[in-house]
N, C-alpha and C positions, 0 to 999 in steps of 0.2 A: 502723304504722297506711298506709292504702291510698293514701289523697292528702289534700291539703288539709284537703278539708270533713272529714274524719274527726279531722282535729287540732283545728282550731277547735272541735268540738263537745267532744273531751276535755277539754279547757280549761275550758271554759264550764261543763261538767255537773262538773268536779272541783272549781270554786270554786263552785258552788253547795253542793257536800255541806261545804266550809270554813265557808261562808259559816252554814249552819246551825249547825254544831258550835260557832260561837263565834270562827273563827280568822281577824278579820276584814281585816288585814295582809294574810295569804297566800290570803284568798278574792279581793280584790280586784288584787293581781297577775295573779293567774291571769284573772281576767276580762277584765282589761285584756288578756291577749293571746288569749283565746277570743273576744271583740268587735272583734277586730280583722275579724274576716270578715263587718261591717255595711259595710267600704270592699268589700267584694266581692259581687255580685247572687248570689243563690240557694245562700249557703254555708251558712246554717241556717236550719231553720225559726221559723213566728213563733212557737210554743207557746216554741219552745228561745231565743230571742232576748228575749222577756219574760221568761220566769225569768230568765236571764241579767241583765237590766238591774236586774230586781229587786232580784233576790242583791248586785247591786251597788251599787243604791242604799242597799240596807240596811250594807253593808260599809260605805260613805262616811259614812253618819249616824252609825253604831255609830263611827268616826273622827274624826266632828266637821268631816268636809269638806263643810257644808251646802251649798253652791252646787252642788260633782257631784252630789250626792244629788237636789238636784232637778232638773238634767237629768236623769238617768236616767229619774226618776219622769215626769217629762215627756213623755218620748220615748216610755214608754211609755203615757201616754197619749194621745197621737195616734194610731194605731192601736187602742186598747183604751180609751174614754175613762168609761168606768162601772167600770173595775176599781179595786175596791175599796181593795188593800193599796196601790194606785201613788197612788189620793185621796188615803189619810190620810200617806203619805212624803212627796205633796209639800207636804200643809198644815204638817206637823211640820216639812220643812226649812226653808220660809218661815218660821215660826211661830220657829225657833230663828235664822234670821238677821236677826229681827225686823220683819220686813217683812209688819205684822200684816194691812193693806191688801188683800197679795194673798194673803194666805191664809185669805183669809175664803171666798170664793168655792168652794177645794176642801174646805174643813172645813163647809160647808153642803151640797154636793154627798153627802160620805160621810155624812153623818149622814141626808139624804133619801133615801139608796138602801139605807142599811144595813136589817136586819130590827127588828122592836118590841122583840127581847129585848136588855136591857142589858148589856153587857158593860163590863169594865176598858177596853177600848179604846174606845167608844163614850162611855163619862162622860167619860175623857182628852179626847174631840174636844170634847166641851161646855162641858168646864172651859176648854179653851184657845181656840173660839171666846169663850168671853165675854168673857176676855183680851184679844183681838183686839177686837172691839165697843168694849170698854173705854179701850181704848190709840186706837182711831180717832174715839174722843168720841160713838160710835154709843151713846149711854144706854141707849136705850127698848129696844134688843134687848141690849144686855148686861142690862138687868133680867129680859127675860123669859127669856133663856137662863140667870140666875142661879137663877131659879125652877123652871125644869125641875130642874137640878141637884140641887136641896134636895127635891123631890119624891124624885129615886132616892136621895140620901144627904142628910139634913136634917143632920147632923152637921161637915159642912167650912165651914169659917171663909171662906175665900176669897170665897163668892156672898154668903155674910152682909155681907161688907166691901161688894162691889160695890152691893148695896142699899140700905145703908145710905146709899152717895155718892148712890144716883142719889133718894131720897129727901129727902136733905140738900138735894140742886140742888133740886129740884120742892116743897121750903119744906113737904111732906107730914111734919108734926109726929108725928102721931100711930105712923103706922106705921115714921118714924126712931125711937121711944121704942120700941117691941116688937120692932124687929130689932137695935138698941143691946142692949136688954137680955138676948136672947135671945146676942148675941154674946160679949158680956162671960161670959155663965153657961159657953157651949161654950171661952172660951177657960183660963178657973179649970180647967174641969174638965179641960184639954188637955193642962194643964200646960206651955205655951208650944211643945206635939208637935203641929202642923200636920198632921193627914192629909194634907191636901193635896199634901204634898211629895213622896207617892206616884205624883202621877201625871206628874210631869214625867218 
């Protein structure tokens, strides 16, 4: 390889390929070497930096090193604040760290900027946002998010639990009765196999 720039680029691109193939430990190690270029100006173009940081963030996330994952996603958002994959990655990292209050803003931004098409990722974002609202005692927004989730998939149990908690706290007994009846029916049908488990 002719120069240092080529070496950095090689390690970043090789690390990206390893991440895509699910070899996260090796991807992280390669990207750590390649992204040392960030300490030297003009060694990598912005697009390569973004892809490298994102792949390393994903690798850290898969390796359950959530703090370092959040750092990489945040670095991407500093120069590309509307980059949806990094917004989702940052929100997930904070969620896994149980920093529910801090996770709300990136989840909200991700959902605001997403297309109207419902994907598994978008449903997962709504689901985790509901939990963040609930854990920060923002019960009204938790309820509203639960209602959105139920419109998308009425068979999920956790949003119904969230609604029942809201109606109980608000002493809305008729609504609570209806939700609890639906919840009992779903729990019986699922035989304790909550489909929401796949959203984590």
